[in-house]
C-alpha positions as CSV (number, residue, x, y, z in Angstrom):
1,M,134.0,26.8,-2.1
2,T,132.7,27.1,-5.4
3,T,135.0,29.1,-8.1
4,S,133.5,30.8,-11.3
5,L,134.9,32.5,-14.0
6,V,133.2,35.1,-16.2
7,I,135.2,36.0,-19.3
8,G,133.6,39.7,-20.1
9,G,132.3,39.5,-16.3
10,A,133.9,43.3,-15.6
11,S,131.1,44.7,-18.1
12,D,128.2,46.6,-16.6
13,G,125.9,44.5,-18.7
14,V,124.9,40.7,-18.2
15,G,128.4,39.6,-17.8
16,G,128.7,41.9,-14.9
17,L,125.5,40.8,-13.2
18,I,126.3,37.1,-13.7
19,A,129.4,37.7,-11.7
20,R,127.7,39.7,-9.2
21,R,125.3,36.8,-8.6
22,F,128.2,34.4,-8.0
23,A,129.6,36.8,-5.6
24,E,126.7,37.1,-3.7
25,R,126.1,33.4,-3.3
26,G,129.7,33.1,-1.8
27,D,131.5,31.9,-4.9
28,E,135.3,32.8,-5.6
29,V,134.7,34.8,-8.9
30,I,137.2,35.8,-11.5
31,I,136.3,38.4,-14.0
32,T,137.9,39.4,-17.1
33,S,138.2,42.5,-19.0
34,R,140.6,43.6,-21.9
35,D,141.7,46.3,-19.8
36,T,143.5,45.6,-16.3
37,A,142.4,48.8,-15.0
38,R,138.5,48.1,-15.8
39,A,138.9,44.5,-14.4
40,Q,140.5,45.8,-11.3
41,A,137.6,48.4,-11.0
42,A,134.7,46.1,-11.7
43,T,136.4,43.7,-8.9
44,K,135.8,46.7,-6.3
45,E,132.1,47.0,-7.6
46,I,131.3,43.6,-7.5
47,G,132.7,42.9,-3.9
48,G,133.2,39.6,-2.3
49,N,135.8,37.3,-3.0
50,T,136.4,38.7,-6.4
51,R,139.4,39.3,-8.5
52,G,140.2,40.4,-12.1
53,L,142.3,39.4,-15.0
54,A,143.1,41.2,-18.3
55,V,142.1,38.5,-21.0
56,D,141.8,39.6,-24.9
57,L,140.0,36.9,-26.8
58,S,141.0,38.7,-29.7
59,Q,144.4,37.2,-29.2
60,P,143.9,33.8,-28.8
61,K,147.8,33.0,-28.8
62,T,148.0,35.2,-25.3
63,L,144.9,33.1,-23.6
64,A,147.2,30.5,-22.2
65,A,149.6,32.9,-20.4
66,A,146.5,35.3,-19.4
67,L,144.5,32.7,-17.9
68,E,147.7,30.9,-16.2
69,T,146.3,31.8,-12.7
70,V,143.0,30.5,-13.1
71,P,142.3,27.7,-10.4
72,D,140.5,25.0,-10.7
73,L,136.7,25.9,-11.9
74,D,132.9,24.7,-11.3
75,N,131.6,27.6,-13.7
76,V,133.0,29.0,-16.9
77,V,130.6,31.7,-18.3
78,I,132.0,33.4,-21.5
79,T,130.1,36.7,-22.5
80,A,132.9,38.9,-24.2
81,M,132.0,39.9,-27.7
82,E,132.7,42.8,-30.1
83,S,129.3,43.7,-31.9
84,V,130.2,46.1,-34.6
85,P,127.6,46.7,-37.3
86,I,129.1,45.2,-40.7
87,M,127.0,45.1,-43.8
88,L,128.3,43.2,-46.8
89,A,128.3,46.2,-48.9
90,D,130.8,47.8,-46.9
91,L,132.6,44.9,-45.5
92,D,135.2,46.1,-43.1
93,I,137.4,42.9,-43.2
94,D,139.7,43.7,-40.4
95,A,136.6,44.3,-38.1
96,A,135.0,41.1,-39.6
97,I,138.2,39.0,-38.6
98,R,138.5,40.4,-35.2
99,S,134.7,39.7,-34.3
100,V,134.9,36.2,-35.7
101,T,138.3,35.3,-33.8
102,I,136.9,36.7,-30.7
103,K,133.5,34.4,-31.0
104,L,135.0,31.4,-32.1
105,V,138.7,31.0,-32.1
106,G,139.0,32.8,-28.9
107,Y,136.2,30.9,-27.4
108,A,137.4,27.6,-28.6
109,E,140.8,28.4,-27.4
110,A,139.7,29.7,-23.8
111,V,137.7,26.3,-23.3
112,R,140.8,24.2,-24.4
113,V,143.0,26.4,-21.9
114,L,140.8,25.5,-19.1
115,C,139.3,22.2,-19.8
116,G,142.2,20.7,-17.8
117,R,141.0,22.7,-14.5
118,L,137.4,21.9,-14.7
119,R,136.1,20.1,-11.6
120,P,134.0,17.0,-11.7
121,G,130.6,18.4,-12.5
122,A,131.7,21.7,-13.9
123,S,130.0,23.3,-16.7
124,V,130.3,26.0,-19.5
125,V,128.1,28.4,-20.9
126,L,128.9,30.6,-24.1
127,F,126.9,33.7,-25.1
128,G,125.4,34.1,-28.5
129,G,122.4,36.2,-29.6
130,L,119.1,36.1,-31.4
131,A,120.8,37.4,-34.6
132,K,121.5,33.7,-35.2
133,E,118.0,33.2,-36.3
134,R,116.8,36.7,-37.0
135,P,119.5,38.6,-39.4
136,Y,118.9,42.3,-39.8
137,P,121.0,44.9,-41.7
138,G,124.4,45.4,-40.2
139,S,124.3,41.7,-38.9
140,T,126.3,40.0,-41.4
141,M,129.0,38.8,-39.0
142,V,127.1,38.9,-35.9
143,T,124.6,36.4,-37.4
144,T,127.6,34.3,-38.6
145,F,129.7,33.9,-35.6
146,N,126.3,33.2,-33.5
147,A,125.5,30.6,-36.0
148,G,128.8,29.1,-35.9
149,L,128.5,29.1,-32.0
150,T,126.0,26.2,-32.3
151,G,128.4,24.2,-33.8
152,L,131.1,24.7,-31.5
153,V,128.9,24.1,-28.6
154,K,128.3,20.7,-30.0
155,T,131.9,19.8,-30.8
156,L,133.3,21.2,-27.3
157,A,130.5,19.0,-25.5
158,A,132.1,16.1,-27.2
159,E,135.5,16.8,-26.7
160,I,135.5,17.9,-23.0
161,A,132.6,15.3,-22.1
162,P,131.9,14.4,-19.3
163,H,131.8,18.3,-18.8
164,R,128.7,20.3,-20.4
165,V,128.9,23.4,-22.6
166,N,125.7,25.1,-23.8
167,A,124.9,28.3,-25.5
168,V,122.5,31.1,-24.4
169,H,121.3,33.3,-27.0
170,P,119.3,36.4,-25.8
171,A,117.2,38.7,-27.7
172,L,117.4,42.6,-27.2
173,I,117.9,43.1,-23.6
174,G,115.9,46.1,-22.7
175,D,117.5,47.1,-19.4
176,S,121.0,46.6,-20.9
177,P,123.5,49.5,-21.4
178,K,122.9,49.2,-24.9
179,W,119.2,49.5,-24.7
180,R,117.8,50.9,-21.7
181,D,117.3,54.3,-23.0
182,V,115.7,53.1,-26.4
183,T,111.9,53.7,-26.4
184,N,109.1,52.5,-28.8
185,H,111.6,49.6,-30.0
186,P,109.7,47.6,-32.6
187,H,110.9,44.4,-30.8
188,I,108.6,45.5,-27.8
189,T,105.3,45.0,-30.0
190,A,106.6,41.9,-31.9
191,T,107.4,40.0,-28.6
192,P,104.5,38.1,-27.1
193,I,105.3,39.2,-23.7
194,G,104.6,42.7,-24.6
195,R,108.2,43.6,-23.6
196,L,111.9,43.0,-24.0
197,V,113.7,40.4,-21.9
198,T,115.6,41.8,-18.9
199,M,119.2,41.1,-17.8
200,E,118.2,39.2,-14.6
201,E,116.1,36.7,-17.0
202,V,119.3,36.1,-19.1
203,A,121.6,35.5,-16.2
204,D,119.0,33.3,-14.4
205,A,119.0,31.3,-17.9
206,T,122.7,31.1,-17.7
207,D,122.5,29.9,-14.1
208,F,120.1,27.2,-15.2
209,L,122.2,25.9,-18.0
210,L,125.2,25.8,-15.5
211,R,123.4,23.8,-12.4
212,N,121.0,21.7,-14.5
213,A,123.3,18.4,-15.4
214,G,120.5,17.4,-18.1
215,M,121.2,20.2,-20.2
216,N,124.5,19.6,-22.6
217,A,125.1,20.8,-26.3
218,H,122.1,22.9,-26.4
219,D,121.1,26.5,-27.7
220,L,118.8,28.1,-25.3
221,Y,116.9,31.1,-26.6
222,I,115.8,34.0,-24.0
223,D,113.6,35.7,-26.4
224,G,110.2,36.4,-24.9
225,G,108.7,34.3,-27.7
226,I,109.7,36.4,-30.6
227,L,110.9,33.3,-32.7
228,I,107.2,32.1,-32.9
229,R,106.1,35.7,-34.7
């Protein structure tokens, strides 16, 4: 049986959708949330052969113990993040440290803890975002840690070879909980396809990176072509 771990899979966003796709195809699925109750509730919602764990990437020293019961794996997807608007003029140092810790130190430590449990052919996908290429007011830390993710993916791919590591960088996701009720968003007219990308498209891109054995150490942008504008 294929075993898939989605760190951040207890969310009602893309992480949860990816976990549901895994469960629907018959995988053993492990999802995580910072909150045990939320992880358990999401497990019931997803169904199938799914179980939940409490994992907090903002506390990297706790990850080895938190992930101790995770078995050998075929797929690892890490979507967890904390996107708090932070402008340089009003830099919240504690929030900045927490956000960078989650996306860079936490991601790296999670892969380190799990790399000895990756089965032959197993793959890792890390989540970034288009702010890496398109900064905006308030994206000081989001842009910084997503840019840092590019370097992290490359060094992880070298260090845990032959296992593959890639990153997916979505633009604004139109049907995500954060954006589904926003109308007349300027990115819609700026995107050549005339709409925002969907959660299903981002999940499908994630699955592509997991299964395509030729993809390694890459950044994949799911943006509807907005980068050409």
